[in-house]
C-alpha positions in Angstrom: -35.7 5.4 -10.6 -32.9 3.3 -8.7 -29.7 5.0 -7.5 -26.1 3.4 -8.2 -23.4 4.6 -6.3 -19.7 4.3 -7.8 -17.2 4.7 -4.9 -14.0 5.2 -6.6 -10.2 6.3 -4.9 -8.9 7.8 -8.1 -10.2 9.6 -11.1 -9.9 7.1 -13.9 -10.5 4.1 -11.2 -14.5 3.4 -11.7 -14.0 4.0 -15.7 -11.4 1.6 -15.9 -13.2 -1.0 -13.7 -16.6 -1.0 -14.5 -17.5 1.8 -17.0 -19.5 -1.0 -19.0 -21.9 -2.2 -16.3 -22.1 2.1 -15.3 -23.1 2.7 -18.8 -25.1 -0.1 -19.2 -26.8 0.6 -15.5 -27.4 4.2 -17.0 -28.7 3.4 -20.0 -31.2 0.9 -17.8 -32.5 3.9 -16.1 -30.3 4.0 -13.1 -29.4 7.5 -11.7 -25.1 6.8 -11.5 -23.3 8.5 -9.8 -19.0 8.4 -9.5 -17.7 9.9 -6.0 -14.2 10.1 -6.1 -12.4 10.4 -2.7 -9.2 11.9 -3.8 -9.8 15.1 -6.1 -8.1 17.7 -3.8 -5.6 20.3 -5.6 -2.7 20.9 -3.9 -0.9 24.0 -5.1 2.7 24.1 -5.6 3.5 20.6 -5.3 6.6 18.9 -3.9 8.6 15.8 -4.3 7.1 12.6 -5.3 3.5 14.7 -5.6 5.3 16.6 -8.7 7.1 13.7 -10.0 3.7 12.2 -10.4 2.3 15.1 -12.3 5.7 15.8 -14.5 5.8 12.0 -15.1 2.4 12.8 -17.3 3.9 15.4 -19.2 2.7 18.6 -17.2 4.8 21.4 -16.1 5.1 22.1 -12.7 2.8 25.3 -12.6 -0.4 23.5 -14.1 -3.4 22.5 -11.3 -2.8 18.8 -12.5 -6.2 17.8 -10.1 -8.3 20.2 -12.3 -7.1 18.6 -15.2 -7.6 15.3 -13.8 -11.3 16.6 -12.5 -12.2 18.1 -16.0 -11.5 15.0 -17.6 -13.4 12.9 -14.9 -16.7 15.2 -16.1 -16.3 14.5 -19.6 -16.0 10.3 -18.8 -18.8 10.6 -16.9 -20.7 12.4 -19.7 -19.7 9.7 -21.5 -21.1 7.0 -19.2 -24.4 8.6 -18.1 -23.1 9.6 -14.7 -22.7 12.2 -12.6 -19.3 13.1 -11.0 -19.5 14.1 -7.4 -15.6 15.1 -6.3 -14.7 14.3 -2.3 -11.9 17.1 -1.6 -9.5 15.0 -0.1 -5.7 14.7 -1.3 -4.2 12.0 -3.2 -2.0 9.6 -0.8 1.5 11.5 -2.6 0.3 14.5 -0.7 0.1 12.3 2.2 3.5 11.6 3.1 3.7 8.5 0.5 7.4 9.6 -1.1 8.0 7.1 -3.9 6.2 4.4 -6.1 6.8 1.6 -3.6 5.2 3.2 -0.8 2.2 4.0 -2.6 2.1 -0.3 -3.0 3.2 -0.5 0.8 1.2 -0.8 3.9 -0.8 2.4 4.9 1.3 4.5 7.4 0.5 5.1 10.7 1.0 8.7 10.1 -1.9 8.8 7.2 -4.8 10.2 8.9 -6.6 10.2 5.8 -9.5 7.5 7.5 -11.6 9.8 9.7 -12.6 12.5 6.9 -12.7 10.4 4.1 -15.3 8.0 6.5 -17.1 11.2 7.5 -17.2 11.8 3.5 -18.7 8.1 3.0 -21.4 8.4 6.0 -22.7 11.5 4.1 -23.2 9.5 0.8 -24.4 6.7 2.6 -27.5 9.4 4.4 -28.9 10.2 0.3 -29.9 6.3 0.5 -28.1 4.5 -2.5 -29.8 1.4 -3.9 -26.5 -0.2 -4.6 -22.7 0.4 -4.2 -20.1 -0.2 -6.8 -16.5 -0.4 -5.3 -12.9 -1.7 -5.4 -11.7 -4.0 -4.2 -8.1 -3.1 -4.2 -6.2 -5.6 -6.0 -2.7 -4.4 -6.2 -3.1 -3.0 -3.3 -2.4 0.2 -3.7 -2.9 2.3 0.1 -5.5 4.7 -1.6 -7.6 1.7 -2.9 -6.9 0.4 0.7 -8.3 3.2 2.5 -11.1 3.5 0.8 -12.5 -0.5 1.4 -11.6 0.6 4.9 -13.4 3.3 5.2 -16.6 1.4 3.2 -16.3 -1.4 5.6 -15.9 0.7 8.9 -19.2 3.2 7.7 -21.6 1.1 5.1 -23.9 -1.2 6.9 -23.7 -4.8 5.5 -27.0 -5.4 4.4 -26.6 -2.2 1.9 -26.1 -4.0 -1.6 -22.6 -4.3 -3.0 -20.8 -4.9 -6.1 -16.9 -4.6 -5.6 -15.1 -4.3 -8.8 -11.9 -6.0 -10.0 -9.6 -3.1 -9.9 -8.0 -2.6 -13.4 -5.3 -2.2 -15.1 -3.7 -3.5 -11.8 -5.9 -6.5 -11.8 -4.3 -7.5 -15.6 -0.7 -7.0 -14.7 1.7 -10.1 -13.1 2.8 -7.4 -10.5 -0.3 -6.6 -8.9 -2.5 -8.8 -9.4 -1.7 -11.6 -6.8 -1.9 -8.6 -4.5 -5.1 -8.9 -2.4 -5.6 -7.5 1.0 -9.0 -8.2 1.3 -9.0 -11.6 -0.3 -10.8 -12.6 2.5 -13.5 -10.7 2.9 -14.4 -10.6 -0.9 -14.4 -14.2 -1.4 -16.9 -14.7 0.6 -19.2 -13.0 -1.4 -20.7 -14.7 -5.1 -18.5 -13.7 -8.1 -20.9 -12.2 -10.2 -20.4 -11.2 -13.9 -21.9 -8.5 -15.9 -21.5 -8.3 -20.0 -20.6 -4.3 -20.0 -21.1 -1.8 -23.0 -17.6 -2.2 -24.1 -17.7 0.7 -26.3 -18.8 3.6 -23.6 -16.1 2.1 -21.4 -13.8 2.9 -23.6 -14.9 5.9 -24.5 -15.2 7.1 -21.3 -11.4 5.9 -19.8 -10.4 8.0 -23.3 -11.3 10.6 -21.6 -8.1 10.4 -19.3 -5.8 11.5 -22.0 -3.2 12.7 -19.1 -3.2 8.8 -18.0 -3.3 7.3 -21.0 0.6 7.3 -21.8 1.9 6.5 -18.7 -1.0 3.6 -18.0 -1.1 1.9 -21.3 1.3 4.0 -23.6 -1.6 5.8 -25.0 -5.1 5.3 -26.5 -3.9 2.5 -29.0 -2.6 0.5 -25.7 -5.6 1.2 -23.9 -7.9 -0.1 -26.7 -5.9 -3.2 -26.6 -5.7 -3.9 -22.6 -9.6 -3.5 -23.1 -10.0 -5.8 -25.7 -7.9 -8.1 -23.9 -10.2 -8.2 -20.9 -13.3 -8.3 -23.1 -16.4 -7.2 -22.0 -17.4 -9.0 -19.3 -16.5 -7.1 -15.8 -16.2 -9.5 -12.8 -17.3 -8.5 -8.9 -17.6 -9.7 -6.0 -21.7 -9.5 -4.8 -22.6 -8.4 -1.1 -26.1 -8.4 0.0 -29.0 -8.4 -2.5 -28.4 -6.6 -5.0 -31.0 -5.9 -7.4 -32.5 -7.9 -9.5 -32.4 -5.3 -12.4 -28.6 -4.8 -12.5 -27.8 -7.2 -15.7 -26.3 -10.2 -15.4 
């Protein structure tokens, strides 16, 4: 059975950006894993990290990331995929103190690249047949750090599909920010008609994010309908021919 591994920065990015393709691979007999980098629960969050919880309508005493991991487990079940959570902290827990910092350059004091690279190297040892990962459209620092780790660890011969980060690619304030544009544009574009129904179902499982990101489930449906069922990637390496176009 061929194995696909999606490397997601956050608990929702893979489903939002290429859930239809992941569901299509699973339906075609692939073993699909969604490995999410930044999933660590941090007790007693403070400052901007706490704000990121409160602005989702959640009280300060709940374990926000535990809720999100449960959402991710349900989303992956709806895609036919297996979730895998790397125990690394999100940017607000690493000294990024406001929204502007999240979309600015990585801090020199941000030491996440080394442990992230080690975690990815361990995943590569398991020998996936296909990787899917973000292009970091929008420039969110967690997306950027993940791409940097992939570039440092993953062999260039590894077949890859770099997904177009959604919803950032659909937002004028973010869609032109493409920190790895030269590397991505070196590969051909691949358009895959995904399973749109499965993508919507998986995205809807992230209930804590829907109001903040889309104004609710109806907004999510409208945003996905606007982009259509085609999911666009940049291709690297010899992507297996079984990957449907």
